[in-house]
N, C-alpha and C positions, 0 to 999 in steps of 0.2 A: 608496349607503349600505350595501347588503348586503356589497359588497366590502370597505368599511372595517371593518365589523363582524367579517367573517371574518379580516381581517388582524389586527385587535386580539386576537381569540381565539387566533389562531395564535401571536402574540407571547407572549401570557400563557401558553399551553401550553408554549412553548419555555423560558420563564423558570422555570416550575415544573419542567420536566425538568432544566434546568441546576442548579436548587437541589437537587433530589433527588439528582442525580449528585454534587454537591459533598458533601452529607451522607453519602452512601454511601461515598465516597472517604475522608472524614475518619473515619468509623466503622471502615473497614477498616484505615486507617493506625493509628488508636488501638489497635485489637485486635492489630495486628502488633507495635507497640512493647511492649505488655503481654506478649505471648507471648515475645518476644525477652528481655525483662527477666526473666520467670519462668524461662526456661531458663538464663540467666546465673546466677541465684540458686540454682536448685535442682540444677544439674548437679554442683557440688562435693559436694553432700549425696549424690547418686546414686553418685558416684565412691567416696566413703568407704564407703557401705553395701555397694556391690558388691565393693569390694576386701576387706571383712571377710568376704564370703561366698565367696571364692575360696580354693582349696586353697593351701598355702604356696608352691608352686612357681609358681603363676600370679598371685600378688598384685601383683608388680611387673614382669611380663613386658612387653617392648616388641617389637613393637606390642601393645597390650593385647588380651586375649581378651574380645570383646564378647559372645560365647556361651559359657557354662560351665555346669557342674553345681553349683549352690549346695551349700554345706556349712557346718555350724555348728562346724567343727573349732576355729576360732580362739576362738569364744565358750566352748567346753568348756574349752580350755586356759586361758582367762582366768578362768573361774569356779573353776578348780582352784588358782589362785595366791591364797593366803591374804592376801598383802600388798595385792593389788588390792581384794579384798572389804573389808578393813579400811579402806583409803583411802577407798573409795566410801562406806562407812558413816560415816566420819569427816566427809566433805563433806556428806552429807545431814543429819547431826545439827547440824553447826556452822552451815551455811548456813540451815536452817530456824530454828534458835534465834536467829541474827542478824537474820533478817527479822522475826520476831515482836517482838524487843526494839527493834529500830530504829523499828518502827511504834509501839509503846507509848511511846517517847520522842519521836520526831519529829512524830507527828500532834498530840498536845496542844501541843507547842511551837509548831507552825505556827498552831494555833488562837489561842493567846495573842497571837502576833505579829500576827495578822489582826484580832483583835477589841479588844485593849487598846491604849491609848495609852502606848507605852513610850518613855522618853527615848532619843534617839539610835538610833531603831529601824533606820535605814538602816545606821548603823555595825554594829550587832548582826548584821544579815543579811550584811553583807560579811565580817564576822569569821567567821561560820558558813560562809561559801562559801570563805573563804580556805584551808580544809582540803583543797579540791579544786584549788587553784592550783599547788601544787608537784608536780612529777612524782614518782612513787612511788620511784624510785631515790634521790631526794634525802632522803627521810624514813625509808628502811627501816633505815639503819644506827642513828639515834637510837631508833627503836622496838626494834631488837635489844638495844641497851644497857639501855633501860628494862625490857624483858621479862626479861632476864637478872637484873637487880637485884631485880625483883618475883617472881621464880620463876615466870614465865608463859611462858617459853620452852618450846616443843614441848608445849603444853597446849591442849586444846580451848577452854578459857575464854579463853585469850589470843587464839586465832584468831577466836573470836566477837567479842570486843572490837575486833579489827583490822577485821573486816567491818563492824561497826557504825560505826567511825570513817570507813570508806570511803563509806558510803551515807547517813550522817546528814544532811549538808548537802543532798544531793539530795532526800531526803524532806521536809525542812523547807521548801525553796524551792518545790517542785512543790505540796505541800499548802497553803502559804500562798496561793499564786496560786488554788488551788481554793476555799479558804475565802473568799477575797476575792470570788469570784463568786457566792457563796451569800447571797441577801438576808437582812439582819438581822431584817427583818420576821417571818421564820419563827420565830426565837427569841422575838421580843417577843410574838408571838401565843401561844407556848407558856407564857411567863412570865405572861401575862394569865390563862391557864387554871390557874395555880397551880404550874407547874413551876419547879424551882430552876434555876440557871445550869447545873449539872452535868447535870440531868435533861434540859434542852433540848439540851445538847450530845450527850448519849448517845442520846436518843430521836428527835431532829429533825435535827441537823447531821450526825452520823455516817452515818445511812442516806442522807442527801442527798450526802454525800461519798464514798459507797461506791465509785463508779467510779474516783475519784482514788486511793483507798486501795489498790485492787487493781492499778492501773497502777504505782504506786510500789513495790508489793510485787514485781511481776514484774521490774521494772528492777533492784531491789535483789537479788533472787534471782539474776538473770543475772550482774550485776557481781561478786557474791561467788562464784558457782559457777565462773566462768572465771578468777578471780584466780590468778596463779602466782608472781609475784615474792615476795610476803610469805610464801607457804607455802614457798618455796625457802629463805628466810633465817631465818624464825622457827620452823621445825619441823625435826626430824631423824628421829624414828621414830614416836612415839606418836600425833601429831596430824597426820600427813602427809595432805594433801588429794589427791583423785583426780587433779587437774590435774598435780600433781607426779609421780604415778606413771606417768601416760600419757607424760610427758616422758622417763621413764627407758627407754622403748623406743627412743629415738634414741640409739644408741651412738657412740663415737668412730670405730669402724671399720665398723659395719654398722647397718642399721635394720630392726627387725622389722616390715615393712610390714603384714603381716596382723593381728598382735596390735595394732599402733598403730591400725589402722583399726577393729577390734573394740572397743577401749577407747574410742576417739573416739565410735563409734556409741553405746556404752553411756552415755557422758556426755551425749549429746543427749537420751536418753530422758526423764530427769526434768524437763528444761526443757520438752519437748513436752507431757508430761503436765500440768505445771503451767499452761502456756498454754491447753491445752484446758479445763482445769477453771475457768479465770477468763475464758475468751474473751469471754463475753457483756458483761463489764464493761469490756473493754479499749477498744473503739471510743469509748465514752462518756468514758472516762477520759482518752483522748488529746486531747479537746476541752475540757480544763479551762480555766476562766476565760471560757468563752463567755458564761454567764449574767451579765448586767449587774446589779450590785448597786444596789438602790434607794437 
């Protein structure tokens, strides 16, 4: 009997050891995959930033200089170019204005589509989404003709309207899904307490939908910030976005690698600042529609 008990305990111990070993191997493999993926994602960013900090003669040297004395020469040269400063300011103003306006238009529209019984609602949603179905190259020429006719060519207002048209369908669709996940009983309770429909929307629904609003704001900001084609066709001097100016460092015969890397790094900074500012809302916003509506 004692021998059998000892054998059973030994077998149980071996099973626990094997289970612990498997869990350890899985954990090590998971961390290895995450570290590898982090390296793949972050190495291009490191490469651009390090290139921007190299002296002009070392920016594109082969083999690359892994150890070098950092310098801000490229950033100083970039700041002294008035065209870049103007283009950067254009992008900040136009993108910020477009994000605010697209939220003011898209969030109430998504709320109406979520809460009201609209005839042919699915057709309306598909019509809104259709603005994203065509590739930009297919619609940029019609927009060019329209903007020239309305005197919107090479204006900040025209580019703001262009950015709104790019992001509006995204905001409406994402926020509708988010509003669908918010129980209507929250609004009903507010109206029982004497709140109007608008007050329940402003004081109850909007705070509950804040994660989704910040998420679409981030996505809209990034999509507008990195847009190049419409800026290339619809601007010439006054409303040139920073993406178009960065592209100008790529010449037909040579590429200013140091200046290109410095300008690219400068372009990343506003996106990083915006992401840090709203980071606490991002994780919750990415899980929109998880709450089951009663």
